[in-house]
C-alpha positions as CSV (number, residue, x, y, z in Angstrom):
1,X,6.2,12.5,-38.0
2,X,4.7,10.3,-35.5
3,X,6.9,11.3,-32.8
4,X,6.3,15.0,-33.5
5,X,2.6,14.6,-33.1
6,X,2.8,12.7,-30.0
7,X,5.1,15.2,-28.6
8,X,2.7,17.8,-29.3
9,X,-0.2,15.7,-27.9
10,X,1.5,15.2,-24.8
11,X,2.4,18.7,-24.2
12,X,-1.2,19.5,-23.8
13,X,-1.8,16.6,-21.3
14,X,-2.3,17.3,-17.8
15,X,0.0,16.1,-15.2
16,X,-0.9,12.8,-13.5
17,X,-1.6,14.0,-9.9
18,X,-2.9,12.6,-6.5
19,X,-4.7,14.7,-3.9
20,X,-6.8,14.4,-0.7
21,X,-9.6,16.7,0.4
22,X,-8.8,15.6,3.8
23,X,-5.2,16.8,4.0
24,X,-2.9,19.1,2.1
25,X,0.6,17.9,0.5
26,X,3.2,17.7,3.4
27,X,0.2,18.6,6.0
28,X,-0.8,16.7,8.9
29,X,-3.1,13.8,8.5
30,X,-6.4,14.1,10.5
31,X,-6.5,11.8,13.3
32,X,-9.5,9.8,12.0
33,X,-7.2,8.1,9.5
34,X,-4.7,6.7,12.3
35,X,-4.8,4.2,15.0
36,X,-5.6,6.8,17.4
37,X,-8.7,7.7,15.6
38,X,-11.2,5.4,13.6
39,X,-8.5,4.0,11.4
40,X,-10.5,4.8,8.3
41,X,-8.7,5.1,4.9
42,X,-8.4,8.8,3.6
43,X,-10.4,10.0,0.5
44,X,-8.2,10.6,-2.5
45,X,-8.9,12.1,-5.9
46,X,-6.6,11.9,-9.0
47,X,-6.6,13.0,-12.6
48,X,-4.8,12.7,-15.8
49,X,-3.7,9.2,-15.6
50,X,-1.2,8.2,-18.3
51,X,-2.6,7.0,-21.8
52,X,-2.7,3.0,-21.9
53,X,-3.3,2.5,-18.3
54,X,-4.9,-0.7,-17.5
55,X,-4.9,-0.6,-13.8
56,X,-4.0,1.7,-10.7
57,X,-2.2,0.5,-7.5
58,X,-2.4,2.8,-4.3
59,X,0.3,2.3,-1.8
60,X,0.4,3.9,1.6
61,X,4.1,3.6,3.1
62,X,5.9,5.0,6.3
63,X,9.7,5.4,5.2
64,X,10.4,6.7,8.7
65,X,9.5,3.5,10.6
66,X,12.3,2.3,12.7
67,X,12.4,-1.3,11.1
68,X,12.6,0.5,7.7
69,X,9.8,1.2,5.3
70,X,6.4,0.1,6.8
71,X,3.6,-0.7,4.2
72,X,0.1,0.5,5.5
73,X,-2.1,-0.3,2.3
74,X,-1.9,-1.9,-1.0
75,X,-4.8,-1.4,-2.9
76,X,-4.5,-2.8,-6.6
77,X,-6.4,-3.5,-9.7
78,X,-8.2,-0.2,-9.4
79,X,-9.9,0.3,-12.7
80,X,-8.7,3.3,-14.8
81,X,-12.3,4.6,-15.1
82,X,-12.2,5.4,-11.3
83,X,-10.9,8.8,-10.4
84,X,-11.5,9.0,-6.8
85,X,-12.0,6.9,-3.2
86,X,-14.2,8.2,-0.7
87,X,-13.3,7.9,3.0
88,X,-13.2,4.3,4.1
89,X,-14.2,3.5,0.5
90,X,-15.4,0.2,-0.4
91,X,-13.2,-1.6,-3.1
92,X,-13.8,-0.4,-6.5
93,X,-15.2,-3.5,-8.8
94,X,-12.2,-5.7,-9.5
95,X,-9.8,-4.1,-7.2
96,X,-8.3,-6.1,-4.4
97,X,-5.8,-5.5,-1.3
98,X,-2.6,-6.9,-0.7
99,X,-1.3,-7.6,2.9
100,X,0.3,-4.8,4.8
101,X,3.2,-5.0,6.9
102,X,1.1,-6.3,9.9
103,X,0.0,-9.2,7.6
104,X,-3.6,-7.9,7.0
105,X,-5.5,-7.3,3.7
106,X,-6.8,-3.8,4.8
107,X,-5.8,-0.3,5.3
108,X,-4.2,0.4,8.7
109,X,-3.4,4.1,9.4
110,X,-0.2,5.7,10.7
111,X,0.7,4.8,14.3
112,X,4.2,5.9,14.9
113,X,5.8,4.9,18.2
114,X,7.4,8.3,18.6
115,X,8.0,11.6,16.5
116,X,6.5,12.7,13.5
117,X,6.6,10.4,10.3
118,X,5.8,11.0,6.8
119,X,3.2,8.6,5.3
120,X,3.8,8.6,1.4
121,X,0.7,7.5,-0.7
122,X,1.7,6.8,-4.2
123,X,-0.6,6.2,-7.0
124,X,0.8,3.7,-9.8
125,X,-0.5,3.6,-13.2
126,X,0.4,0.1,-14.7
127,X,0.1,-1.1,-18.2
128,X,-1.6,-4.4,-17.0
129,X,-4.2,-5.8,-14.7
130,X,-2.3,-7.7,-12.1
131,X,-3.3,-11.5,-11.8
132,X,-3.2,-11.9,-8.2
133,X,-5.9,-12.5,-5.5
134,X,-6.9,-10.5,-2.6
135,X,-4.8,-11.0,0.7
136,X,-1.5,-11.7,-1.5
137,X,1.8,-11.0,0.3
138,X,2.8,-7.3,-0.1
139,X,6.3,-8.3,-1.6
140,X,4.4,-10.3,-4.2
141,X,2.3,-7.5,-5.4
142,X,5.1,-4.9,-5.3
143,X,7.2,-7.4,-7.4
144,X,4.2,-7.8,-9.9
145,X,4.3,-4.2,-10.7
146,X,8.1,-4.3,-11.9
147,X,8.2,-3.3,-15.5
148,X,4.8,-2.4,-15.7
149,X,4.7,1.0,-14.2
150,X,3.8,3.8,-16.8
151,X,3.3,6.7,-14.3
152,X,3.1,7.5,-10.8
153,X,1.6,10.5,-8.5
154,X,2.7,11.0,-4.9
155,X,0.9,12.5,-1.9
156,X,2.8,12.9,1.3
157,X,1.1,13.5,4.6
158,X,2.6,13.7,8.2
159,X,1.3,12.3,11.5
160,X,2.8,12.4,15.2
161,X,0.9,11.0,18.0
162,X,-0.1,13.5,20.8
163,X,0.6,12.2,24.4
């Protein structure tokens, strides 16, 4: 009976989703969020996080980088009560940033050497708060998520430098 009740409740739950007021899914990222602009982090909004979410992690990656996936940003321990980030937002209380692929604990925007690249922003819902400090290595942060992801939402943007 409990599983039937859970299934009935879940059928009315919304879909965990991530969006940005600055760009459409699979649309071009505005230059202000790139190395050619002000390199500000984009704004995001999300809704319907999974039940039992203890923290959120926002990861920005370029899967088209010539040397393999390039990490632009890992913002972790976002409280589940937070439902949006403004442009170049201050860290939410309790949140921290892991190192990106440049070795810096901050957002660094798209900067492809040539051609259009995809920039994948993934918001992960975790069943725990990660016991990690600001500036931790990106691999350490990603490894700490293993086995604790209870949902994810993805938003992809595109960017190509204009000569």
